[in-house]
N, C-alpha and C positions, 0 to 999 in steps of 0.2 A: 358581531362575529362570534362564533362559539369558541370555547377554549379548546386547545389541543389536548387530546387524550392518548396520543401515541407519538413515538419518536419518528419524525419524517426524515431525519438524516440531513437536514439542510446545514451545510458546512461551507466555510470559506473555500476549502479544497474542492468540494464538489461543484460549487457554482463557478469558481474560476476555471476549472477544467472544462466545464460545460461551455462557458463563454469562448474559450480558446478553440474548442472543437467546432462550435458554430461558425466561427470565423474561417476555420480550415475547410469545412464543408462548403461554405459559401464561395471561397476562392476556387475550390475544386469544381463546383458547379458552374461558375463563370468560365473557368478554363474549358470545361466540357462544351458549353454553349458556343464558345469561340473556336473550338477545335484546337486548342492550344495544349500540347503535351506538357510543356514546362509549367503552365498554369495548373494543370491537374496534379502534377508532381509536387508543386509547391503547396497546394491545398492539402494533399495527403500527408506531406511532411509536417504541416501545422497540426493536423489531427494527431499524428504521432507525438508531436511536442505536447499536446494537451494531456496525454497519458503521463508523460514525465513530469509535467507541472503539477498535476493532481497528486502523483506519488510523492513528490518532494514536499508539497504542502501537508500531506497526510503525515509524513515522517517528522515534520516540524511541529506537529501538534494541532494543525488546523483542520484535520479530518475527524473521523470518528471510528471507534473500534467496531467490529462486527456485532450485530445484535442491538438490543434496545438499551439506550442509556438512561440513567436516572433523570427524573423530570427537571432537576436543577441544572442539568447539562444540555438541555434541548435548544438553548439559544444558539444562533448562528455564530456569534462572536465569542462563545465560550471555548477556551483552548483546552485541549486534551492533555492533561499533565502526565498520563501514563504512556504517551507516545514514545518518549525517549527510551523506555525499557522495552517497548514492543508489545503488541497485543498477541496473546497466545494463539488465537485462531485466525490471524490475519496473514493472508498470502503476501501482501505488500511488505509487511514487517519482516516476515521470514526471508523474503528475497533480499532485504537490506541487512540481514544477519541479526535482526532483533527478535526478541521473544523466544529465544531458544534456551533460556536458563533451566527450565524444567527438564527438557530433553537432554541437555548436556550433562546435568547432574546424574541422570539415569545411566547415560553412556559411561560417565566417569566411574560410577560405582560398579559397573559390570566389567570394566577392563581391569586386569590384574595390576597390582602395584609392582614397582621394580623389585621389592623384596620377595614377592610371591611368584615372580616369573620362573618359568621352568627352563632349565638349560637344555640345549639340543641333545646332549647325551642322555638326559633323563626321559625325554619324550620318545626316544626310539626304544621299542620294547622288545 
């Protein structure tokens, strides 16, 4: 077998989410074949659960940041130590409130400090 030359993104979060989604689509498929509305709903609920499981594992460090990782971090069982702070370009991290340190410092520097604030009487000209 040849050596890997690129980051395929195999992670615990990805494979676990995939497995839960396969179970969900299988349940929904069986429900569809049987004409069972509750079976279809249950299967779709499990598929929705797979998204939450994948997201939770990503936030716990078992996923990967967007882009290509260094070769030393390509292993599936390598935990992402930067996940707690959040990945800057990661939608999942932003949804969890992580990875905003650069943006919040820019916003903080643009907002006036209490000593620089303009009173209402000064702003009316």
